[in-house]
N, C-alpha and C positions, 0 to 999 in steps of 0.2 A: 606611599601612590603610586596609582601604576602609569606608566607613558603608553599610549598609543602606539609612539613611532617609534616605540622597541621592543624585540626579544618577541618567538611565534614564530608560525606560518600568518602575511596579512590575509583579510579574508581582502574579495576580491566580486567586480562585477563587472560586467557593462552594458553595453547599449548597442544594440543589433535592429540593422534593418531587416525591417518584415516587406522579405518578394517574392514575387509569385513570374517563372518568366519559361518560356518555350521557341518553337519557331514554328512558321509555316511553310511551304515551297509552293511558288505560283509559275505556273508553265505557260508561256507561249506561245502555239500551237500556231503553224502559217503564219512564221513576224512575216513574209515579205507582202499577204495580204494587210496586215495588217499599217501596212505604210500608209495605205491610201486617206485613212483617217486627216483628216485637216487638221491642218496647227492649234494646238489651246483647246483639243476635242479629246475627251478620255473614253478610254474602256472601266467600266470595273469591274474590277474581282468577289467572287462568289462572300461573303461572308464565315472568320473562323474566328474561335477564343481562345486565347490567350491572357494568364493569366483573371479567370472571370471576368472576362469585358470582350465586346464585341468585336472585334473590326476588319478592314478591307483596305484592299489598294487601290490608285486608282493610276492606270497606265493613258501615258500621251505618245505614244508613235512617236510625231514628231513635234516632241517641247510643246510647254505648257503657253508660249507665246512665241513672238518670230524670231525674239533678240537671242531666243535656244530652240532655232528649230529642229539643228542639223543633231540634237541631241533626243535620246529619250527621256522625259521627265516620268518618276513616280511622288505617291502624294500617299501617306501612311494614313488610314484615318481611324478615329475613332463613331466604332459604326451603330455606337446607340442614346439613348438620352440617360445626364447621370446628375446628381445634380452638385455634387464635387468635380471640377478638375480632377479627371488621371495622371497623374509623374509618373512618368517612365523611361529609361535606355530603351534605344533600336536605332537599327540599322538594317540596312536589302546590301547585296551583294549579289553577283552569278554565280553558281554553285560549280563547285569544283573543291578537289579537297582543301589549298592550295590558300584559296580565298578563304571559307568556312571557316579554317583555323584563325586562321588571321585575324574576322571579325569577331568570333566568338574569344579572342584572346584581348579586344578591345574595348569590347562593350563594357567593359566594368568603367573608363575612364569614358566614356559617353559625357555628356549634358547631361540631364535631367529634366526631359520639356516634356513639357501639361499639356493637357488632351481637354477640350468644353470637347460637348454633347457635337456629332456629327464633324466635327474637324480635326483639322489634319499639319503636319509639318511635309512640307516641299524639300526635296532629294532633284530639284529644276535639270540639274547637269548630271545628272544617270550615268550613260553611257552616249558617248558619241557615235551612232550611225556605223558611218562607215568604219567605226574599230571592235566595233560588233561581228559587222560582217565577217571580217578577217578572220576572230579571233576563233578559239579550240570552242568554245559556248557556243555557238550558235550551230546546230546541228538538226538536219533533217528539215531546216527551214524553223526549228523549233529552238528555244533555251531554254533555262531554270530562273527563277531569280528565291534566293530566300531571304526570308523577312526574317534576325531573329528582336522579337520586345521583352524585356523586362519590367514587371510593373510591379513603383516603389509602396508598399501600401502603406507606410510610417514605419515608425522605429519604437523601439518600446526596450524595458530598461529587462537584466538578467543575472540573476544570483549566484552566488559562486557557480561562476563564467569558465576558473577552471578546471581542464580534463586531465581527472586522476589514470583512467583506464578508457585507450584510445581504443576504438575493436573497428577494424581495418573491412572494407565493400565487401561483401561477399563475393567467392572466387571460386562457384559449383560451376559455374562453364568452364575458369579456365582448368580447373583436376578434369570435370569431363571428357572434355576437347583433348587432353592430354590422352587418358586410357582408347581413346578413339586412335590416334595418331600410335600409341606404343602397342597395343593391339594386345596389353596386358590381360589377362585373364577371356580374352575373345571362347565368345563357345557358339560360334556360325558362319557360316562364310557365306558366302554369296555369289553365285556365279554372274557376271551381268558381262555383256559387251566384251566379251575376249578375257577376260580380268575378273581375278578374286578378291576380294573383298573381306577381311571378317568384321566384326561389333562383335556387342554383349546382348545375348535375348531379353534382360531385363531391361536395360534401358528403354531398348527398340522397346517393347510391348509399352512398357508405362507412356511411351508415348505418343502410339499411337493404337487402335483398335484392331487394327488393319494386322500388325505388327502382331497384337497379342493374340489375335483371333490364327495366323502361321506356324509360329516358334512356341506359344506353351498352349496349344491346343489339344488334347487327349492323345492325336499323334506323336507328340511330343514329352508326354511322361513318360519319365526315368530315364530320360536320355540328355545327360550330363552334358556330355560331347560331340563331337562331329557331326553337328547339323548342318546340312549343305541345300543351303537355296536357290533354285534357278530362276532368274530375271530377265524375260522377256519381255520385247519390244523397247530395252531403254538403254542408252547409254554409260559407259562407266560414269565420267565426269561428274553426271546431271545421277544420276544414283551414289555419288560420293559425297556433292551437295548436301542431299539427301539425307543425310547419316550426320553431313554435322550438323546440317541446322537442330536432327534429333537432336542432338547429344550437345551443344551449345544455345541457342534460339538462337545465333543467330546464319547469315550467310557469310560461304568463307571470301579473302580479300578475292579479289577476279577483274584488273583487268574492261577496258569497259566496250572495245572493241566483240562482238556479236552478245555483246547484253543482253539483247532482246530477242533471239533469237536459244540461249541459254536461259531465257528468263517464262521461252513458252514452253521447253520441254520440262520447268524443273515444275510450273502450276501442274501441267496435265500429272507429275508425279505424283507431287501433296496433295491434288487431289486423289489420286488412286491409294494416298494412302496417311487419307486424312487426317495431315497437315492444314488445316485453317488458317491458321497464324502465315505459316508459310505460305497459302496460297492467296492470301489477301496482300502480303510481301509485294510478289509475283506480278500480281492486279495495277499492283498502284504503280509501279514501275517501269509497266506495260504501258500506261496510259500516261507517260511521256514520249511512247516510239510510235501515238497514233498519227500518221502522215497519208497521205495519197497512196501511195504506193502500199502499205500497210497494214490498213486499217481491216481491209478486206478479211485477210487471212486474221489479222488476232479479235477482231470480230464474231468470227466462225469458232474463233477458240474460246471466245468469253458466252455463245451459243450454248458450245457441245459440254462445256463446262459448270456450266450455272453463275458463273461468273456477272453481276448484277452493278459491282461497280463499273466493270470493266467494259460490258456492255451499251450504260447507259454513257460512260465518254467520248464511242465509236460513233454512239446518235448522236452524240453529241459533236461530233468534229462533222457530221454529214448533214448537218441540221440546214449550209446553205447549201440552195438547189447548184450555184457552180461547183463547189464540192462535188455536192452526187452526182451530175455528168460526170467530170473528170475520175471518178473512183470505178463510179458504169463504167465505162474503156478501159479498166484493165485487166490483167488474163485474173487475178487473186479474184475478182468481183462475177465471174463468170463460174469461177471453184465457188463461191461462197452461193449462186442460185443453186447450183448442182448438189449439194450436200447440204446447207439448210437453208428446203424453198417457204419454210415455216416466216424467215427475216424477210422474204421477199414482203411478202401484205407487209410486216409492221412498215417498211422502208416505203413504200406506196402510198401508204397512207400520210407519212411524214409528205411526205413530197405535195402530195392533195394538196393539206394543210398550208404550207409555202406558197 
């Protein structure tokens, strides 16, 4: 007679929570102007999709009620009709490396809330306005919120849960980054901004059709080493950031200071070399820096480099007649009218529509 409790390896199974997660960034531009919204009244964000469901955030600049009028209140809303309540863990924080890391770490311990159709959960005292106004999070009269959501779709049984083989994550990005950093096997030298930068022709050609034409075209056939390419009208730091992205698919770590100017130059470089994803990343970042002083410059950049999303964000910022009048008084707007006269027609049409 055999005994199931002795001898050999045990069979294994597991119960696994089936989840889907993601996060959304919501930027409040012109924060000081939103303070004119009365207590108890809200401004609604655009809808966004996480975990297969549509959500939105209600922003109450002066609190949801008189008891919390000195606070900003937030509500996460399930912005759709559902047959059964959606179960989810969620949290919202002000953006910043320390805050985001903490939020992601604590999210698994959050309670599981149920969201019915078109309903949500409150953050009545999200942030005291006086503290926000003294903090590093408010820059150029704007701040950004990060909303993390984990949708719990249910639990399922899984057999043979024991892992006999552990497959590590892909480290191609790290290896290519090291290849760029060490210059091992480099076969092209770029002269840019008074500096020399070495790289690998095959990597750049694989990432950019422009680099491919420059580095692997008929004129370069049979030239294994010693290729020197001069890059005009570009800062060396911007070109190095471009190469870092070409090798790793990510931007190098940089400080927040002058990030907006760097992104503008990097967007131009990305457009020049056909790195569309990098161009979109720069567009997304620049949307956070749109204000009265910068919008004319950013709008000109968007128009000249065919950045539809960035252009739309600028027009959205200029939609308020008061804001448009303030921008028209800036030197940047005068330059915009000279460099992109076609935009004046669009701005005039938008102004008349309001």
